[in-house]
C-alpha positions in Angstrom: 64.1 81.4 124.7 67.7 81.7 125.8 68.8 81.1 122.1 66.7 84.0 120.8 68.1 86.3 123.4 71.6 85.2 122.4 70.9 85.8 118.7 69.6 89.3 119.5 72.8 90.1 121.4 74.9 88.8 118.6 73.0 91.0 116.1 73.4 94.0 118.4 77.1 93.4 118.7 77.5 93.0 115.0 75.6 96.2 114.4 77.9 98.1 116.8 80.9 96.8 115.1 79.5 97.8 111.7 78.6 101.2 113.0 82.1 101.7 114.4 83.7 100.6 111.1 81.5 103.1 109.1 82.3 105.9 111.5 86.0 105.1 111.4 86.0 105.0 107.6 84.1 108.3 107.3 86.5 109.9 109.7 89.5 108.6 107.8 88.2 109.8 104.4 87.4 113.2 105.8 90.7 113.7 107.6 93.2 116.1 106.0 95.9 114.7 103.8 99.1 113.6 105.5 102.5 115.1 105.0 103.4 112.2 102.6 100.6 113.3 100.2 101.8 116.9 100.4 105.3 115.9 99.2 104.2 114.3 96.0 105.2 117.4 94.1 107.8 120.1 94.9 105.8 123.1 96.0 108.4 125.3 94.2 107.3 124.0 90.8 104.8 126.0 88.9 102.7 123.8 86.6 101.4 124.9 83.2 99.1 123.5 80.6 99.4 123.2 76.8 96.1 122.6 75.1 96.4 120.8 71.7 93.1 119.9 70.1 91.8 116.9 71.9 94.7 116.9 74.5 95.9 119.0 77.4 99.5 118.5 78.3 100.4 119.5 81.9 104.0 120.2 82.7 106.1 122.3 85.1 108.4 125.2 84.3 111.5 124.4 82.5 109.9 121.5 80.5 108.4 123.6 77.7 110.4 121.8 75.0 109.4 118.4 76.3 105.7 119.4 76.4 105.9 120.6 72.8 107.5 117.3 71.8 104.8 115.3 73.6 102.1 117.4 72.0 103.5 116.6 68.5 103.7 112.9 69.3 100.2 112.9 70.8 98.7 114.7 67.8 100.5 112.4 65.3 99.2 109.3 67.2 95.7 110.8 67.3 95.7 111.4 63.5 97.0 107.9 62.8 94.3 106.4 64.9 91.7 108.6 63.4 92.6 107.4 59.9 92.7 103.8 60.8 89.4 103.9 62.6 87.5 105.9 60.0 
């Protein structure tokens, strides 16, 4: 029976490794964001939204004209697709 005892020890060790991996993954996923994530956007920017029918354009201050242009392009593309798919 030495082989059976060895198999049980191997399964126990594997279970411990899996448990440690799951605990580590859960801890990492629940940890607060790092500083690199916080710097994706300049905190001084204030974001706005421009709803246009089926779209919502998100932009930050100072980009109003660009958002309006994008809204027109998106609407034109939407209507062209709508006609071709109808």
